[in-house]
C-alpha positions in Angstrom: -36.8 22.6 24.2 -37.2 19.9 27.0 -40.1 17.6 25.9 -41.8 17.6 29.2 -40.9 21.2 30.3 -44.6 22.4 29.9 -46.1 19.4 31.8 -43.7 19.6 34.3 -44.6 23.3 34.5 -48.4 22.8 34.7 -48.1 20.1 37.1 -46.2 22.4 39.7 -43.0 20.5 39.3 -40.2 22.0 41.3 -37.1 20.9 39.1 -35.6 24.2 39.7 -37.0 25.0 43.0 -39.7 27.2 41.3 -43.2 26.4 41.0 -45.7 28.3 39.1 -46.8 30.3 41.9 -43.3 31.5 42.9 -42.8 32.3 39.2 -45.9 34.5 38.9 -45.0 36.2 42.4 -41.2 36.6 41.6 -42.0 38.0 38.4 -44.5 40.4 39.7 -42.0 41.8 42.2 -39.5 42.3 39.4 -42.3 44.2 37.4 -41.8 47.5 38.9 -39.3 48.8 36.2 -41.0 50.9 33.2 -39.8 51.3 29.7 -38.1 54.6 28.6 -37.4 56.1 25.5 -34.2 54.5 24.0 -32.5 57.6 23.6 -32.2 58.4 27.3 -28.6 57.8 28.5 -28.0 54.6 30.0 -27.2 54.5 33.8 -23.5 54.0 34.6 -22.9 51.2 37.1 -25.7 48.8 35.8 -24.9 45.1 35.2 -27.1 43.1 32.8 -27.3 39.5 32.2 -27.6 38.1 28.7 -28.2 34.4 27.7 -27.4 33.6 24.2 -28.4 30.3 22.6 -26.3 31.2 19.5 -23.2 29.4 20.7 -21.0 29.7 17.8 -17.7 31.6 18.2 -18.8 34.1 15.6 -22.0 34.8 17.2 -20.4 35.2 20.8 -17.7 37.4 19.4 -20.1 39.7 17.9 -22.2 39.8 21.0 -18.8 40.4 23.3 -17.8 43.2 20.9 -21.1 45.1 21.3 -21.4 44.7 24.9 -17.7 46.0 25.3 -18.6 48.8 23.2 -21.8 49.5 25.2 -19.9 49.7 28.4 -17.2 51.9 27.0 -19.9 54.1 25.8 -22.4 54.1 28.7 -20.7 52.3 31.6 -23.2 49.6 31.6 -21.6 46.0 32.0 -23.3 43.0 30.3 -22.3 39.7 31.5 -22.7 37.1 28.7 -23.8 33.6 29.2 -24.4 30.9 26.7 -26.5 27.6 26.4 -27.7 25.5 23.5 -31.3 26.3 22.7 -32.4 23.1 23.9 -31.4 23.9 27.6 -31.8 27.8 27.4 -35.3 27.6 29.2 -34.1 25.5 32.0 -31.2 27.9 32.4 -33.6 30.9 32.5 -35.7 29.8 35.2 -32.9 28.3 37.3 -31.3 31.7 37.1 -34.9 33.3 38.4 -35.2 30.8 41.3 -31.7 31.6 42.0 -32.4 35.3 42.4 -30.1 36.3 39.5 -32.4 36.3 36.4 -31.4 37.3 32.9 -32.5 40.6 31.6 -32.1 39.6 28.2 -31.9 36.3 25.9 -32.2 34.8 22.4 -35.3 32.6 22.2 -36.7 30.3 19.6 -39.6 28.3 20.9 -43.0 29.4 21.1 -43.8 27.6 24.0 -41.0 28.8 26.1 -41.9 32.4 25.3 -45.7 31.8 26.0 -45.0 30.4 29.3 -42.9 33.7 30.3 -45.7 35.8 28.9 -48.2 34.0 30.9 -46.2 34.3 34.0 -46.0 38.0 33.5 -42.1 37.6 33.2 -41.6 39.1 29.9 -41.5 42.6 28.3 -43.5 43.4 25.3 -41.5 44.2 22.1 -44.4 45.7 20.0 -43.1 49.3 19.8 -39.7 48.1 18.7 -41.0 45.6 16.2 -43.4 48.0 14.9 -40.6 50.1 13.6 -39.7 47.8 10.8 -41.2 46.0 7.9 -41.0 42.1 8.2 -41.3 39.0 5.8 -44.4 36.9 5.8 -44.9 35.0 9.2 -41.9 36.6 10.7 -43.6 38.0 13.7 -46.4 36.9 15.8 -48.5 38.3 18.4 -50.3 36.9 21.6 -52.7 39.2 23.6 -52.0 41.8 21.2 -48.6 42.3 21.6 -45.3 41.1 20.0 -42.9 39.4 22.6 -39.7 38.9 20.9 -37.6 40.8 18.4 -36.8 38.4 15.3 -33.4 38.3 13.6 -33.8 35.1 11.2 -36.1 32.6 9.6 -34.4 29.3 9.8 -36.3 28.1 6.5 -35.9 24.6 5.8 -35.2 24.0 2.2 -34.5 20.9 0.2 -30.8 20.8 -1.0 -30.1 19.0 -4.1 -26.8 17.9 -5.9 -26.8 19.8 -9.3 -24.0 17.8 -10.7 -25.8 14.7 -10.0 -29.2 15.9 -11.6 -27.1 16.9 -14.5 -25.7 13.3 -14.9 -29.1 11.7 -14.6 -30.8 14.2 -16.8 -33.2 15.0 -14.0 -35.3 18.1 -13.6 -36.1 20.0 -10.4 -39.3 18.4 -9.2 -42.7 20.1 -9.1 -44.6 17.6 -6.8 -44.1 15.2 -3.9 -44.0 12.3 -6.4 -41.5 13.9 -8.9 -39.3 14.4 -5.7 -39.5 10.8 -4.6 -38.7 9.8 -8.5 -35.5 11.8 -8.3 -34.6 10.2 -5.0 -35.1 6.7 -6.8 -32.9 7.6 -9.7 -30.2 9.0 -7.5 -30.2 6.5 -4.6 -27.1 3.7 -5.2 -27.2 0.6 -3.3 -24.7 -2.3 -2.9 -25.9 -5.5 -1.6 -28.8 -4.2 0.1 -26.7 -1.3 1.9 -27.4 2.3 0.6 -24.1 3.7 -0.3 -25.7 7.2 -1.7 -28.8 8.2 -0.1 -31.5 9.6 -2.3 -32.6 11.7 0.5 -32.5 12.2 4.3 -35.6 13.3 6.2 -35.2 12.6 10.1 -37.7 10.8 12.4 -35.8 10.8 15.8 -37.9 12.3 18.7 -36.2 15.6 18.8 -36.5 19.2 17.7 -34.6 18.5 14.4 -37.3 16.4 13.3 -40.1 18.6 14.5 -38.3 21.3 12.6 -37.4 19.8 9.3 -39.4 16.8 8.5 -42.9 18.1 7.8 -42.8 20.6 4.8 -44.4 18.1 2.6 -47.1 17.6 5.1 -47.8 21.3 5.5 -48.1 21.8 1.9 -51.2 19.9 2.0 -52.3 20.1 5.6 -51.3 23.6 6.8 -53.6 23.2 10.0 -54.2 20.6 12.3 -57.3 22.5 13.8 -60.4 24.2 12.7 -61.1 27.7 13.7 -62.8 26.6 16.9 -59.7 24.7 18.1 -61.2 21.1 17.0 -58.6 18.8 15.8 -59.1 17.7 12.2 -56.1 15.8 11.4 -58.1 12.6 11.3 -61.1 14.1 9.7 -62.4 13.6 6.0 -60.0 15.0 3.2 -57.4 16.2 5.9 -56.9 12.8 7.3 -56.5 11.5 3.5 -53.8 14.2 2.8 -51.9 13.3 5.9 -52.1 9.5 5.3 -50.5 10.4 1.7 -47.8 12.2 3.2 -47.1 9.2 5.6 -47.3 6.8 2.3 -44.8 9.1 0.7 -42.3 9.1 3.8 -42.5 5.5 4.0 -41.2 5.2 0.4 -38.7 7.9 0.8 -37.4 6.1 4.1 -36.2 3.0 1.7 -34.0 5.3 0.0 -32.4 7.0 2.9 -28.9 6.4 4.4 -28.4 3.9 7.4 -28.6 5.2 10.9 -31.5 7.5 10.0 -33.4 6.6 13.2 -30.8 8.9 15.1 -30.2 11.3 12.7 -30.3 14.9 14.0 -29.2 18.4 13.1 -25.4 17.6 12.5 -25.9 14.4 10.5 -28.3 16.3 8.2 -25.5 18.5 7.2 -22.7 16.1 7.3 -24.3 13.5 5.2 -24.8 16.2 2.2 -21.5 17.7 2.9 -19.6 14.4 2.6 -21.5 13.3 -0.3 -23.5 10.4 1.3 -27.0 11.7 0.2 -28.4 13.5 -2.9 -30.8 15.5 -0.9 -31.1 16.6 2.4 -33.2 19.3 4.4 -31.6 22.2 6.1 -31.5 26.0 6.4 -28.7 28.3 5.2 -26.2 26.9 7.6 -25.8 23.8 5.4 -24.2 26.6 2.9 -21.7 27.7 5.5 -20.8 24.0 6.3 -20.1 23.5 2.5 -17.7 26.5 2.4 -16.1 25.4 5.5 -15.7 21.5 4.8 -16.2 20.8 1.1 -15.9 24.0 -0.9 -15.8 22.2 -4.3 -19.4 21.1 -3.5 -20.4 24.5 -2.5 -20.8 25.1 -6.2 -22.8 22.1 -6.9 -25.8 22.5 -4.9 -29.4 24.3 -5.3 -32.6 24.5 -3.3 -36.4 23.9 -3.9 -39.2 24.1 -1.5 -41.1 21.2 -0.1 -44.1 19.8 -2.4 -47.4 18.4 -1.8 -49.0 15.6 -3.7 -50.6 18.1 -6.4 -47.6 20.5 -6.3 -48.6 23.0 -3.5 -45.5 24.4 -1.8 -44.5 24.7 1.7 -41.4 25.6 3.8 -41.1 24.7 7.5 -39.3 27.1 9.6 -38.6 28.3 13.0 -38.2 31.5 15.1 -35.1 33.2 16.4 -35.3 36.6 18.4 -34.4 38.5 21.3 -36.5 38.8 24.5 -36.3 40.9 27.6 -37.4 40.0 30.9 -39.1 42.0 33.7 -36.3 42.6 36.1 -34.9 45.8 38.4 -32.9 46.6 35.0 -35.8 46.2 32.6 -35.3 50.0 31.3 -31.5 49.5 31.0 -32.0 46.2 29.0 -34.4 47.7 26.5 -32.1 50.6 26.1 -29.1 48.1 25.5 -31.4 45.9 23.0 -32.3 49.0 21.0 -28.7 50.4 20.6 -27.7 46.8 19.8 -30.4 46.7 17.1 -29.1 50.0 15.7 -25.5 49.3 16.0 -24.8 45.5 16.0 -27.7 44.0 14.3 -26.4 43.5 10.8 -22.9 42.5 12.3 -25.0 39.8 14.4 -26.6 38.6 11.3 -23.4 38.3 9.4 -21.8 35.9 12.3 -24.0 33.3 10.4 -24.0 35.0 7.0 -26.3 32.2 5.4 -28.0 30.8 8.3 -29.3 34.0 9.8 -31.7 34.8 6.9 -33.0 38.2 7.6 -36.5 38.6 8.8 -36.5 42.2 8.4 -36.9 43.1 4.8 -35.0 46.1 4.5 -31.7 44.3 5.5 -31.9 42.8 1.8 -30.9 46.3 0.6 -28.6 47.1 3.0 -25.1 47.1 1.5 -23.3 46.3 4.9 -25.2 43.1 4.7 -25.6 42.5 1.0 -21.9 43.2 0.4 -20.6 40.3 2.4 -18.4 38.3 0.0 -20.1 35.0 0.8 -23.5 36.3 0.3 -22.4 37.9 -2.8 -21.2 34.4 -3.9 -24.4 32.7 -2.9 -26.6 35.3 -3.8 -28.8 33.2 -6.1 -29.5 31.1 -3.2 -30.5 34.0 -0.9 -32.6 35.5 -3.7 -34.6 32.1 -3.8 -34.9 32.2 0.0 -36.2 35.8 -0.4 -38.6 35.0 -2.9 -40.0 31.9 -0.7 -40.8 34.6 2.3 -42.5 37.0 -0.4 -44.5 34.2 -2.3 -48.1 34.2 -0.8 -48.8 31.0 -2.6 -46.1 29.3 -0.3 -46.9 28.1 3.1 -44.4 29.1 6.0 -45.4 26.8 8.9 -43.8 25.3 11.9 -45.4 22.5 14.0 -46.3 25.2 16.9 -48.3 27.4 14.5 -50.7 24.4 13.2 -53.7 26.2 15.0 -55.8 29.1 13.9 -53.6 31.3 16.3 -50.7 31.4 18.4 -51.7 29.2 21.2 -49.9 26.7 23.7 -51.9 23.8 22.2 -49.9 23.2 19.0 -46.8 23.9 21.0 -47.8 20.6 22.9 -47.6 18.7 19.7 -44.0 20.0 19.4 -42.8 19.4 23.0 -44.6 15.9 23.1 -42.9 14.8 19.9 -46.3 13.8 18.2 -45.3 13.9 14.7 -41.7 12.3 15.0 -43.6 9.4 16.7 -46.1 9.3 13.8 -43.2 8.7 11.5 -41.9 6.2 13.8 -45.1 4.1 14.1 -45.3 4.1 10.3 -41.9 3.1 9.1 -40.4 1.2 12.2 -43.4 -0.3 13.9 -45.3 -1.1 10.5 -48.7 0.6 11.4 -51.0 1.7 8.7 -50.9 5.5 7.7 -54.6 5.7 8.7 -53.8 4.2 12.0 -50.8 6.5 12.7 -53.0 9.6 11.7 -55.7 8.3 14.0 -53.4 7.8 17.2 -51.6 11.3 16.6 -54.9 13.0 16.6 -56.1 11.4 19.8 -52.9 12.5 21.4 -53.2 16.0 20.2 -56.9 16.0 21.5 -55.5 14.8 25.1 -53.7 18.0 25.4 -56.8 19.9 25.8 
């Protein structure tokens, strides 16, 4: 997600030759198509456009296979395009401005989805979503409707080296301070340089930090607003707990590998895979990276959730799912998506066999998914990940869900990098935790 996308949008920016009024008028003109029952045969000769932000070769291969099969069966062609998730929204709006809108896409950021909903450019998915049972917080509604069909969780778990724990006689932590003590015990320095990092928790102003770094904060401070949307981050007990998290982060920062200020997704994985840190934060994709790049280490890791000061547990996570836009092909797009979910949803999940942790609960019992050899090999990890989405005592939170409901306001915390900059103020600029919290809260209030 581009940091200033929403601000540009609300200011009437014309980065793609499309202001909000034009978007609303254009989407209204495209809204004439109505949904039909999925069982109705697709219309031969139709061409759909699909934008995937899952750009791996395996995911794109499954999508192409499905589209080829659908065209062979129904005569409906699908043009597949791709974009990293950070640029997907811009590409979608540029396509709309150019008169060649996408019919379907993968989407991950609530802010992007909400802007499409508010512009009346998106089709509701409520009927399709209601057919399945979902894990805790896997789905969300806005204005009484579901607007995307989820496929994974992207849970952020703490990965640790079991072999190093055994060498030092360490136990799996149950509080934030115990985690910090384990990091101290495992960090190796030489002449003031960290050779083996105790942990890595990013702080760059990017989506990786927003996604991964705040599980320990969420354990103690799951909401930044009260039920009336008043900002409470700098109020009373909440402020003290948030300051405690920043103090913890400042101590952990001393134990992290060099170059942390620019660490993003790739480095979070590579530092662990190459043995340069004893702990890291990531989703199941890290297991895939271990198998691909350091299979010996693939038997020496385990996971645990993030902990608060007194042992409360939380997991940061993010959303990935399919969306459908209002276009002249809306009816055919929904037929394709319904067919894809019936025929290729599991194969799609297996294209990232550990990263695409299922959001739909029936998948865990489906032998087509469960019998995959790598899922079988790492089943203890998958069982833990599944237990985390079933345990009501574990908070599942993302930065953009820190309000009392789905709303654009917490999304602005994400897009404006408020929390990464709070970390930077603490450990780079040397501000006190209390001042960092106060500054972050004032920024949040400025968003309305």
